[in-house]
N, C-alpha and C positions, 0 to 999 in steps of 0.2 A: 231715348227709346220710349215710345208711347205705348200704353197697354191697349189691348182690345176692349172696347167698351161692353162687349157682350160677355166677357169672361168675369169670373168671380174670384175673390180672395176668400177662402173658407177657413175659418178658425174653429178649433175643436176644444171642447172642455170635457173634463172628466168629473171628479167630485168637488163639492163645495163645502167649506166649513169642516167641522170635525167629523171624521169618518165614523159611521155607525156599524162597521164591520172590519175584520182583519184584512189589511191591504196586502196585495201580492208584492213580491220583491220588485223594486224599481217603480212602484206605483206612486209612492208618497210625493215625488216632486210635481206630479200633475194634479194634486189637490190644492185648490186655491182657497184662501180665506174669503169670507163673504165680502169683505171690503175690496179685496183684489178683483173679485168677480164683478161686483157692481161698477167699480171704476172702469174695468174693461168694456162692459156694456155701455157705459156712458161715452166712451171713446168711439164705439160703433155708432151710437145714436146721433152724434154730432159730426160724424165724419162726412166730408163733402162727397165721397163716393159711397155713401151708406147702401144704396141699392145694389152695389157691386160686392157687397160683403155677405157671405153666407155663414150661418152658425150651426154647428152640430155638437152633439153630446155622445159619448160612448160609455159603455159599462153598466148602464141601468142602475145608477145609484139613486137612492131615495131623494137626494137633494135635487135631482132633476126636477122633480114635481114640487117639493116643499119650498125650495128657494128659487131655482132657475126660472120656472114658469111665471110666478108672480112678478119677478124683476124684468123678464122679457116683455110681459104685457104692459107694465108701467111705461116702457119706453116705445111701445108700438112695434116690437120686434117678434119675430117667429123663429123657430129652429126645427131641425130634424134630430130626432132622438133615436139612436141605434140601440136595440134591445137584446139582452142575453136572456133567452127564454129559460135556460137552466137555472137561472137565479130567482125565478118566480117563487115568492114565498120565503126567500131567504132574508135574514136580518139585514137591514140597511139597504135593501134593493127594492126595485119597483116590482109590484105584482100585477096580475091581469087587470084588476080594477083600476090601478094607477095608470096603466097604458090607456085605458078607455078615457081617463080624465085628461090625458094629453090630447086626445082627439077633440074633446069637448072645448078645451082651451085654444083650439085652432092650430095645434102643432102637428108635425108629421112624424112618421116613424119609419125605420129600416131595420134590418137584422144585423146583429153583431155576432151571430152564431148561438150556440147552446151553452158552452162551458168555458168560453174565453181560452181557447187553445191556439197554439201556433200552428196554423194550417199547413205550413211547409213540412212539418214533422209527422203529419198523419198519413196513415195507410189510405189507399183509395176508398175503401168502404167506409172508414171512419170520417174521411173528408166529406163524402157524399151525405152521410147522416148529419153531420154537423151543419151542413148548409140546408138540406131539405127539411129537417125537422123544425128548425127555427122558423123557416119560411112558412110552413104549414100552420104552426101555432099562431104566428102573427096574423096570417091571413084569416084565420078564424075569428080572431079578435077584432080585426079591421073590417071584416066582411067585404074584403076587396083584396087586390093584388099587392104584394110586396115586391118592389122592383130593385131596391137599393140595398147594398151590403157594405158594411164597414169592416175592413180587415184587422183582426186583433193584432196588436203590437206593431201594426204597419208592415207585417212580414207577408210577402207573397213571392211567387215565382210563376213561370209559364204554366206549370201543371196546375197550380191553384187557380189561376185566372181562367183556365179552360173549365175546370170543375164548377167555378162560380157561374160562368155562362151556361153550362150544361144544366145547372140547377134552376135556371129560369131568371136569374137577376139581369138587370139591363144596365146597372151603374154600379161601380165599385169605388168607395171612398177610401183613400190611402192616407199615409202620414208623410208623404214625400215633400210636401211644401210647394209653394209656387201657385200661380193662378190656375183656375180651373175653367176649362171650356165646357159649357153646358151641353155640347153635342158629342163629347167624347165619353167613352166607356169608363176610363179612369178619371177620378176627381181628386186631385191632390189637395191636402189640407195641412194646416200647421197647428199643432196642439200648444196651447198656452201652458206655461209652467209657473210655479210660485217663486222662482228666483228671477223672473223677468221684471225689469223696471217698466214703467209706463212708456218710457221712450222706446223700449224694445217692442212693446205691444204696438205702438204707432208704426214702427218699422214693418212689423208683420202685416198690419192692415193696408199699408201701401206697397207691400212686397218690394221694399227698397234694398235690392241687392246689385252688386256689380255684375257686369256681363260675365266675367269668369266664373263667379259663384252660381249664376243662373245655368251656365253650360255644364258645370260640374254636377249640379242637381239633376238636370235633365238626363245626363249620361248615366248617373246612378240608377235612376228610375228605369231607363232602357235596358240596363244590364239585368235588373230583376225580372223584366219582362221576357227576357231571352233564356234565362237559366232554368 
């Protein structure tokens, strides 16, 4: 089964090295050591389909700027950083000036919301505020439109998707895994974990799954869109 050359495999990172803030429950497995992170970037840089690999970051960790950006630039790579505006000024997190430095370094940004909340659990007014407030704050920093949103915890349903569209976003990044069509509203990604071997990372980069597992993954994403 040959992949569409216009599609991307998008890998997602969270924190790197020692956390400078208290972690949320279940967050620790997504923090990579500096060595793990650099090795993963090396795999991307030498990959034969490098141009079909996208890189994103969630959660607004300070390591995005202090560690990730310099290592990306060393390898001629760029990434999109999804920002939590409610963490501006918080210990261990990016602030407004840091976001501007991402632009200067040639990186892109999107919204990850305000307070890193499960959108499926929010009342309609809370959901609207979480989406619109972060968008406005980031558009002021960027002096331009923010079109992309990354779903916290990878949790969404039909109501959340509708609200995200209504808030003015044109692209949603999920955690469903699989290849991403640049023309589609939903962009699946795969987050790297610190318990993955480099062989596991290579499998992610090539999206090497059996047909059965691909179908299961597609079905699971479809269910979330309908519920």
